[in-house]
C-alpha positions as CSV (number, residue, x, y, z in Angstrom):
1,M,-0.3,24.8,-16.8
2,T,0.5,21.2,-17.4
3,R,-0.6,18.2,-15.3
4,Y,2.0,15.5,-14.8
5,K,1.4,11.9,-13.5
6,L,4.3,10.5,-11.5
7,V,5.0,6.8,-10.7
8,I,6.9,6.6,-7.5
9,E,8.9,4.0,-5.5
10,Y,9.8,4.5,-1.9
11,D,10.9,2.7,1.3
12,G,8.4,3.8,3.9
13,G,10.7,3.1,6.9
14,D,12.1,6.6,7.1
15,F,8.7,8.4,6.8
16,V,5.6,9.1,8.9
17,G,3.6,8.0,5.8
18,W,2.8,9.5,2.5
19,Q,0.8,12.5,3.8
20,R,2.5,15.7,4.8
21,Q,2.5,15.9,8.6
22,D,3.9,18.0,11.4
23,N,5.4,15.1,13.4
24,G,8.1,14.0,11.0
25,P,9.2,13.6,7.3
26,S,6.7,12.4,4.8
27,V,7.0,11.2,1.2
28,Q,4.7,14.0,0.0
29,A,6.7,16.8,1.6
30,A,9.9,15.4,0.3
31,I,8.7,15.4,-3.4
32,E,7.0,18.7,-3.1
33,A,10.3,20.2,-1.8
34,A,12.1,18.7,-4.7
35,V,9.7,20.3,-7.1
36,T,10.3,23.7,-5.5
37,R,14.1,23.2,-5.7
38,F,13.8,22.2,-9.4
39,C,11.5,25.0,-10.7
40,G,10.7,27.4,-7.9
41,E,7.0,26.5,-7.9
42,T,4.9,25.4,-4.9
43,A,3.0,22.4,-6.1
44,T,0.6,20.1,-4.3
45,L,0.8,16.4,-5.0
46,H,-2.4,14.4,-5.1
47,V,-1.9,10.7,-4.6
48,A,-3.7,7.5,-5.5
49,G,-3.5,6.0,-2.0
50,R,-2.0,7.5,1.2
51,T,0.3,4.9,2.8
52,D,1.0,4.7,6.5
53,A,4.3,5.0,8.3
54,G,6.5,2.1,7.4
55,V,4.5,1.0,4.3
56,H,6.4,0.8,1.0
57,A,5.5,1.5,-2.6
58,L,6.7,0.0,-5.8
59,G,4.2,1.8,-8.0
60,Q,2.6,4.7,-6.2
61,V,0.9,7.2,-8.4
62,A,0.5,11.0,-7.8
63,H,-0.2,14.0,-10.0
64,L,0.8,17.7,-9.8
65,D,0.3,20.8,-11.9
66,L,3.2,23.0,-13.1
67,E,3.3,26.3,-14.9
68,R,6.8,25.6,-16.2
69,Q,7.0,23.7,-19.5
70,T,9.5,20.9,-19.2
71,S,10.0,17.5,-20.8
72,V,8.9,14.5,-18.8
73,D,12.4,13.0,-18.7
74,T,13.8,16.3,-17.4
75,L,11.1,16.4,-14.7
76,R,11.8,12.8,-13.6
77,D,15.5,13.2,-13.5
78,A,15.4,16.6,-11.8
79,L,13.1,15.4,-9.1
80,N,15.3,12.3,-8.5
81,H,18.4,14.6,-8.2
82,H,16.7,16.9,-5.7
83,L,15.3,13.9,-3.7
84,K,18.8,12.6,-2.8
85,P,19.5,11.0,-0.4
86,A,15.9,10.1,0.5
87,A,14.8,6.6,-0.3
88,I,12.3,7.8,-2.9
89,A,12.6,7.4,-6.7
90,V,10.4,8.9,-9.4
91,L,10.2,6.0,-11.9
92,A,8.3,7.8,-14.6
93,A,6.7,11.2,-15.4
94,T,3.9,11.6,-18.0
95,A,2.0,14.6,-19.2
96,V,-1.7,13.8,-18.8
97,D,-5.1,15.4,-19.4
98,V,-6.3,18.0,-16.9
99,D,-9.2,15.6,-16.1
100,F,-6.8,13.0,-14.8
101,H,-6.8,12.6,-11.0
102,A,-4.4,10.2,-9.3
103,R,-7.0,9.2,-6.7
104,F,-10.4,9.6,-8.3
105,S,-9.5,8.3,-11.8
106,A,-8.1,5.1,-10.3
107,L,-10.0,1.8,-11.0
108,R,-7.8,-0.5,-9.0
109,R,-5.1,-0.6,-6.3
110,D,-2.8,-3.5,-6.0
111,Y,-1.0,-4.5,-2.8
112,L,1.6,-7.1,-1.8
113,Y,2.2,-8.3,1.7
114,R,5.5,-10.2,2.4
115,I,6.0,-12.6,5.2
116,V,9.4,-14.3,5.7
117,N,8.6,-17.6,7.3
118,R,11.7,-19.2,8.7
119,R,13.5,-19.8,12.0
120,A,16.5,-17.5,11.2
121,P,15.9,-13.8,11.8
122,L,15.9,-11.3,9.1
123,A,19.0,-9.6,7.9
124,L,18.5,-8.1,4.4
125,D,14.7,-7.9,4.7
126,R,14.6,-6.3,8.1
127,G,12.0,-3.5,7.9
128,R,10.8,-4.8,4.6
129,A,8.8,-8.0,5.6
130,W,7.1,-9.5,8.6
131,F,9.3,-12.1,10.2
132,V,7.2,-15.1,11.4
133,P,9.3,-18.0,12.7
134,K,6.4,-20.5,13.3
135,P,5.6,-22.6,10.2
136,L,2.7,-21.3,8.1
137,D,0.4,-23.4,5.9
138,A,0.1,-21.2,2.8
139,D,-2.4,-23.5,1.2
140,A,-4.7,-23.2,4.1
141,M,-4.3,-19.5,4.1
142,Q,-5.2,-19.4,0.4
143,Q,-8.4,-21.4,1.0
144,A,-9.4,-18.9,3.8
145,A,-8.5,-16.0,1.5
146,L,-11.1,-17.1,-1.0
147,V,-13.8,-16.5,1.6
148,L,-13.1,-12.8,1.5
149,V,-13.1,-12.3,-2.2
150,G,-16.1,-10.4,-3.5
151,H,-18.5,-7.7,-2.2
152,H,-18.8,-7.8,1.6
153,D,-19.2,-5.7,4.7
154,F,-15.6,-5.6,5.9
155,S,-16.3,-4.1,9.3
156,S,-14.3,-6.9,11.0
157,F,-11.2,-5.9,9.1
158,R,-11.6,-2.1,9.4
159,A,-9.5,0.0,11.7
160,A,-11.4,1.7,14.5
161,D,-10.5,5.2,13.2
162,C,-11.3,4.4,9.6
163,Q,-13.1,7.4,8.1
164,A,-14.7,5.7,5.1
165,K,-18.4,6.3,4.9
166,S,-19.3,2.6,4.3
167,P,-17.6,-0.7,5.3
168,L,-18.8,-2.2,2.0
169,K,-16.0,-3.0,-0.4
170,T,-15.4,-5.4,-3.3
171,L,-12.2,-7.4,-3.0
172,D,-11.4,-8.5,-6.5
173,R,-8.4,-10.6,-5.7
174,L,-6.8,-12.1,-2.6
175,E,-4.2,-14.8,-3.3
176,V,-1.6,-16.4,-1.0
177,S,1.4,-18.2,-2.3
178,R,4.7,-19.4,-1.1
179,R,8.1,-18.9,-2.7
180,G,10.7,-20.7,-0.6
181,D,10.7,-19.0,2.8
182,E,8.5,-16.2,1.7
183,V,4.7,-16.2,1.9
184,R,3.2,-13.6,-0.4
185,I,-0.3,-12.2,-0.1
186,V,-1.6,-10.2,-3.1
187,A,-4.8,-8.0,-2.7
188,E,-6.5,-6.1,-5.5
189,A,-9.6,-3.8,-5.2
190,R,-10.8,-0.5,-6.4
191,S,-10.3,0.9,-2.9
192,F,-9.6,-0.4,0.6
193,L,-10.7,0.5,4.1
194,Y,-8.1,1.8,6.5
195,H,-5.8,-1.1,7.6
196,Q,-8.0,-3.6,5.7
197,V,-5.1,-5.4,4.1
198,R,-3.0,-5.6,7.2
199,N,-6.0,-6.7,9.3
200,I,-6.8,-9.4,6.8
201,V,-3.1,-10.6,6.8
202,G,-3.2,-10.8,10.6
203,S,-6.2,-13.0,10.4
204,L,-4.8,-15.2,7.7
205,K,-1.7,-15.8,9.8
206,Q,-4.0,-17.3,12.4
207,V,-5.1,-19.8,9.8
208,G,-1.5,-20.4,8.6
209,E,-0.5,-21.3,12.2
210,G,-3.4,-23.8,12.5
211,R,-5.3,-21.7,15.1
212,W,-8.2,-20.9,12.7
213,T,-9.8,-22.4,9.6
214,A,-11.5,-20.9,6.5
215,A,-14.8,-21.4,8.4
216,T,-13.4,-19.2,11.2
217,I,-12.6,-16.4,8.7
218,A,-16.2,-16.7,7.4
219,D,-17.5,-16.3,10.9
220,V,-15.2,-13.3,11.5
221,L,-16.4,-11.7,8.3
222,A,-20.1,-12.3,9.2
223,A,-19.6,-10.9,12.7
224,K,-18.8,-7.4,11.4
225,D,-16.8,-6.8,14.6
226,R,-13.2,-5.8,14.5
227,R,-12.6,-7.5,17.9
228,Q,-13.3,-10.9,16.3
229,A,-10.5,-10.6,13.7
230,G,-6.8,-11.2,14.1
231,P,-4.2,-8.6,15.0
232,T,-3.0,-5.9,12.6
233,A,0.0,-7.1,10.6
234,P,3.1,-4.8,10.8
235,A,3.4,-2.0,8.3
236,C,6.8,-3.1,7.1
237,G,5.5,-6.0,5.1
238,L,3.0,-4.0,3.0
239,Y,3.8,-2.7,-0.5
240,L,1.6,-0.6,-2.8
241,T,2.6,-2.3,-6.1
242,G,0.5,-0.5,-8.6
243,V,-2.6,1.5,-9.5
244,G,-4.8,0.8,-12.5
245,Y,-6.5,3.5,-14.7
246,P,-8.8,3.5,-17.7
């Protein structure tokens, strides 16, 4: 039995999310089916972070155990062959120690949220970014973002159906920058609450539009009440960009 770590890229628009579900195609089910077609084994993929419907990944990480001995290049190429035409690509496969766990060994998860901020509607980025036509002040959003960095009770940015035992999380990095028409929000933490990043983005948009200030964000955080925060940003702008391990 060999344990393999997979680094995976996918467009979440065609899927009900990472996790295998009965109500539609999932990324997990697609890759597990590709494994079976490759070697005949039924494998379970364990993932670093389960993404929702519409959320994309540039560097998702999962692991699986296989009885069959194979080279990592063969595994990568075979899975990509059997995944066609799904918008999923296995970027790399690595043999790892049996103690490695994609979720529990992770020290950091990195997310990117993309907002296209212009008057013209989206063409190429439709389904891959949040279209916001009203001008956004990225500098003001960055100042407000700094309020949220650190160890806090993030109840105000937690989805109502979040199953985490505690709302306490440490946000290691939250940065807002502009590149032309695109406002990019980068978030890094060991782990996140359900919808935490999207709820934060929805609140920072309020700041960018001049409706709120950094002081408002501080008040929202202190309220520990989801009703005080901004709307949940659409899933299409969110990307899991990477997972850090020891």
